[in-house]
C-alpha positions in Angstrom: -118.7 56.8 11.3 -119.9 58.7 8.2 -120.6 62.5 8.4 -121.8 65.0 5.8 -120.0 68.4 6.1 -121.6 71.3 4.3 -120.5 74.8 3.4 -123.6 76.8 2.3 -122.6 80.4 3.1 -123.5 83.1 0.6 -125.9 83.2 -2.4 -123.4 81.8 -4.9 -124.2 78.1 -5.3 -120.9 77.5 -7.2 -119.1 78.1 -3.9 -121.2 75.6 -1.9 -119.6 72.2 -1.2 -120.7 69.1 0.6 -118.2 66.3 1.6 -119.1 62.8 2.7 -116.4 61.8 5.1 -115.7 58.4 6.8 -114.1 59.0 10.2 -112.1 56.2 12.0 -113.1 55.3 15.5 -110.0 56.9 17.0 -111.3 60.3 15.9 -114.2 59.9 18.5 -111.9 61.5 21.1 -110.7 64.3 18.8 -111.8 67.9 18.9 -114.2 69.0 16.1 -111.5 71.4 15.1 -109.7 68.4 13.4 -112.7 67.7 11.3 -113.0 71.4 10.4 -109.3 71.5 9.3 -109.9 68.4 7.2 -112.9 70.0 5.4 -111.2 73.4 4.9 -108.0 71.8 3.4 -110.2 70.0 0.9 -112.4 73.0 0.2 -109.4 75.4 -0.4 -108.0 73.0 -3.0 -111.4 72.8 -4.8 -112.1 76.6 -4.5 -108.8 78.4 -4.7 -110.6 81.7 -5.4 -112.7 81.5 -2.1 -110.1 80.4 0.5 -111.5 79.7 4.0 -109.5 80.3 7.2 -109.8 77.6 9.9 -109.3 80.2 12.6 -112.3 82.2 11.3 -114.8 79.3 11.1 -116.5 76.8 13.3 -118.8 73.7 13.0 -122.5 73.5 13.9 -124.8 70.5 14.0 -128.4 70.7 12.9 -130.4 71.7 9.8 -129.3 73.7 6.8 -129.9 77.4 6.5 -133.2 77.1 4.5 -134.8 74.8 7.1 -134.7 77.3 10.0 -134.0 74.8 12.7 -131.9 75.6 15.8 -128.3 74.5 15.5 -125.6 73.6 18.1 -122.2 75.2 17.8 -119.3 72.9 18.5 -116.4 74.1 20.7 -112.7 73.2 21.0 -113.4 71.3 24.2 -116.0 69.0 22.6 -115.2 65.6 21.2 -116.5 64.3 17.9 -117.9 61.1 19.4 -119.9 63.0 22.0 -121.4 65.6 19.7 -121.7 64.1 16.2 -123.8 61.1 15.4 -123.3 58.6 12.5 -124.5 60.1 9.2 -125.1 63.5 10.8 -125.1 66.8 8.9 -122.5 69.2 10.0 -122.2 72.8 8.7 -119.3 75.2 8.4 -120.2 78.6 9.7 -118.3 81.9 10.0 -116.9 82.9 13.4 -114.0 81.4 15.3 -114.5 78.1 17.3 -115.1 78.9 20.9 -113.0 77.5 23.8 -114.2 75.0 26.3 -117.3 72.8 25.8 -120.3 73.6 23.7 -124.0 73.2 24.7 -124.3 69.8 23.0 -121.3 68.3 24.7 -122.4 69.7 28.1 -125.8 68.2 27.7 -124.3 64.8 26.5 -121.9 64.8 29.5 -124.7 65.4 31.9 -126.8 62.7 30.4 -123.9 60.2 30.5 -123.2 61.1 34.1 -126.9 60.5 35.0 -126.9 57.2 33.2 -123.7 56.1 34.9 -125.2 57.0 38.3 -128.4 55.0 37.5 -126.3 52.0 36.4 -124.2 52.1 39.6 -127.3 52.3 41.7 -128.8 49.3 39.9 -125.6 47.3 40.2 -125.5 48.0 44.0 -129.1 46.9 44.3 -128.3 43.6 42.5 -125.2 43.0 44.6 -127.2 43.6 47.8 -130.0 41.2 46.9 -127.9 38.5 45.1 -124.4 38.1 46.7 -121.7 36.4 44.8 -121.9 32.6 45.1 -119.4 31.2 47.7 -116.4 29.4 46.2 -116.9 30.8 42.6 -113.7 30.9 40.6 -112.9 32.9 37.5 -111.5 31.1 34.4 -108.4 32.8 33.0 -108.3 30.9 29.7 -108.0 33.2 26.7 -111.4 34.4 25.6 -113.4 32.9 28.5 -113.3 34.8 31.8 -116.4 33.1 33.1 -117.0 32.3 36.8 -117.3 28.6 37.6 -117.3 26.0 40.5 -114.6 23.4 40.4 -117.2 20.8 41.2 -118.9 21.6 37.9 -115.7 21.7 35.9 -115.1 19.1 33.2 -113.1 18.4 30.0 -115.8 20.1 27.9 -116.8 23.0 30.3 -114.8 25.7 28.6 -114.4 27.0 25.0 -111.3 29.2 24.8 -108.4 30.3 22.6 -105.0 28.7 22.8 -103.1 31.9 21.9 -103.1 35.5 23.1 -105.0 38.3 21.3 -103.4 40.3 18.6 -104.1 44.0 18.0 -102.6 45.6 14.9 -103.6 49.0 13.7 -107.4 48.7 13.9 -107.6 44.9 13.4 -108.2 42.5 16.2 -108.0 38.7 16.5 -106.5 35.8 18.3 -103.1 34.5 17.4 -104.4 30.9 17.2 -107.1 31.8 14.7 -106.9 33.4 11.2 -110.1 35.6 11.5 -109.5 39.3 12.1 -112.2 41.9 12.8 -112.3 45.7 13.2 -115.1 46.1 15.7 -114.6 45.4 19.5 -118.0 43.8 19.9 -117.2 41.4 17.0 -113.8 40.6 18.6 -115.4 39.6 21.9 -117.8 37.3 20.0 -115.1 35.3 18.3 -115.7 31.7 19.4 -112.8 29.8 21.0 -111.0 27.2 18.9 -110.4 24.8 21.8 -112.6 22.9 24.3 -111.3 21.9 27.7 -111.4 22.6 31.4 -111.7 26.0 33.1 -108.5 27.1 34.7 -107.4 29.8 37.2 -103.8 29.6 36.0 -102.6 32.5 33.8 -102.1 31.2 30.3 -98.8 33.0 30.1 -97.5 30.7 32.8 -98.6 27.7 30.8 -96.8 28.7 27.6 -93.5 27.0 26.8 -90.3 28.9 27.3 -89.5 31.4 24.6 -87.2 30.0 21.9 -83.8 31.7 21.4 -84.0 35.0 19.5 -82.7 35.3 16.0 -79.8 37.4 17.4 -78.9 34.6 19.8 -79.0 32.0 17.1 -76.8 34.0 14.9 -74.3 34.6 17.7 -74.2 30.8 18.4 -73.4 30.0 14.8 -69.9 30.4 13.3 -69.5 33.2 10.8 -70.1 32.0 7.3 -67.3 32.1 4.7 -68.3 34.6 2.1 -67.5 34.1 -1.6 -67.5 36.6 -4.3 -70.0 36.5 -7.1 -67.2 35.9 -9.6 -66.0 32.9 -7.6 -69.5 31.5 -7.4 -70.1 31.9 -11.2 -66.7 30.3 -11.9 -67.6 27.3 -9.7 -71.2 27.0 -11.0 -71.2 27.8 -14.7 -74.6 26.2 -15.3 -76.4 27.9 -12.4 -79.4 30.1 -13.1 -78.9 33.7 -12.3 -81.5 36.1 -10.9 -81.6 38.1 -14.1 -81.9 34.9 -16.2 -84.7 33.6 -14.0 -86.6 37.0 -14.2 -86.3 36.9 -18.0 -87.6 33.4 -18.2 -90.5 34.3 -15.9 -91.5 37.3 -17.9 -91.2 35.6 -21.3 -92.8 32.3 -20.2 -95.4 31.4 -22.8 -99.0 31.2 -21.6 -101.4 28.6 -22.8 -103.4 29.8 -25.9 -107.1 30.5 -25.1 -108.3 30.6 -28.7 -111.4 28.4 -29.5 -112.5 26.7 -32.7 -115.4 29.2 -33.0 -113.0 32.1 -33.4 -113.4 33.5 -29.9 -110.8 33.6 -27.1 -110.4 34.7 -23.5 -108.0 37.7 -22.9 -105.1 36.9 -20.6 -104.2 40.5 -19.9 -104.2 41.5 -16.2 -107.5 43.0 -15.1 -109.3 42.0 -18.3 -110.0 38.2 -18.7 -112.9 39.0 -21.1 -114.0 36.9 -24.0 -113.6 38.5 -27.5 -113.8 37.7 -31.2 -110.3 37.2 -32.6 -111.2 38.7 -36.0 -112.5 41.9 -34.4 -109.5 42.4 -32.1 -108.2 46.0 -32.5 -105.3 48.0 -31.0 -107.8 49.8 -28.6 -110.0 46.8 -27.8 -108.6 46.0 -24.4 -108.1 48.1 -21.2 -105.7 46.3 -18.9 -103.1 46.6 -16.2 -99.4 46.1 -17.0 -98.2 44.9 -13.5 -99.4 42.2 -11.1 -101.8 42.9 -8.2 -100.4 43.7 -4.8 -102.1 42.6 -1.5 -100.9 44.2 1.7 -102.5 44.5 5.2 -106.0 44.3 3.8 -105.4 46.7 1.0 -105.4 45.7 -2.7 -104.0 47.6 -5.7 -102.4 46.9 -9.1 -98.6 47.3 -9.2 -98.9 49.9 -12.0 -101.6 51.9 -10.1 -100.3 52.2 -6.5 -102.6 55.2 -5.8 -105.8 53.1 -6.4 -105.8 51.1 -3.1 -109.1 49.3 -2.4 -110.2 47.2 0.6 -113.2 45.4 -1.0 -112.4 42.8 -3.6 -115.2 44.0 -5.9 -113.9 47.6 -5.8 -110.4 46.3 -6.6 -111.6 44.4 -9.6 -113.5 47.4 -10.8 -110.4 49.6 -11.0 -110.1 50.4 -14.8 -106.9 49.4 -16.5 -104.2 52.0 -17.1 -103.2 50.6 -20.5 -105.0 50.2 -23.8 -104.1 47.7 -26.5 -105.0 44.4 -28.1 -106.8 41.6 -26.3 -104.2 38.9 -25.8 -105.1 35.2 -26.3 -101.5 34.0 -25.7 -101.2 33.0 -29.3 -98.4 35.4 -30.1 -100.4 37.1 -32.9 -101.1 40.3 -30.9 -98.4 42.4 -29.4 -98.7 45.0 -26.6 -95.8 46.9 -24.8 -94.0 44.6 -22.3 -94.9 44.8 -18.6 -91.9 46.9 -17.7 -92.6 49.6 -20.4 -94.2 52.9 -19.5 -98.0 53.1 -19.6 
């Protein structure tokens, strides 16, 4: 959910600040005070001469001061998800945040209770007029959960997943499939990877016994005989060492990209642009000195760990941290080695 938090108090426009914030779903159950603290922490860093106190401010939803519309003050007992909508404007106002629930949350709770009562009444009416079909069974295959009659069951009746679901941080998926999503509705719509019969047997009871753990395997094996590095080097004088392998990897010669027309493609990390060899200067190329790092959906260059991006286009747009010659792998142009400081 995206929200716009504004501070517009006073006539000095230099002290006014607007922050566009993206809130994770888990914040829906948090008090608005958490959002207020987030804004004030950022504001006080930007405006050290006009420090705000979280205990002397509160949040309101509605229009800005010059629009004259009625605003709703948020209280400590409110929740962000119940009182703030996506892309809403929220304003920081003077005065401590009140205890309990505010008017907006109270109205939302009453509306939710009324909707729940109406849904329950409708469900009761449906149940009374259309009783559950006699003999219906519920499939327990992963990702199915549909009701069925055994008489209609067949080898192609069910589309399901063969492995249990996986929930990690905010990502969701099935262990048998590679696709991962962040929204619960998208997770429920992930199509099964297997077709077969409906079943009332719990999939956990159909899984093979767990293999022995790593600790059990280690305990079952005899303890290895350890050799010192000196003994190994004496017995294997021609073996490649880690340091030697690293040096070979760093100094491995890349294929020259120079073309007959005098142009070439730059092989520097994060550049890969075409350039005219004769016009190559010491400040022609902006590049990264270390390889990219991909971890848990995030992407960054090893030399710029603070520039983590989640979209590939944003990752590729991160400007290089080094300036030097374009490199066509011919050996003519020399930049600092990857391990040197930027």
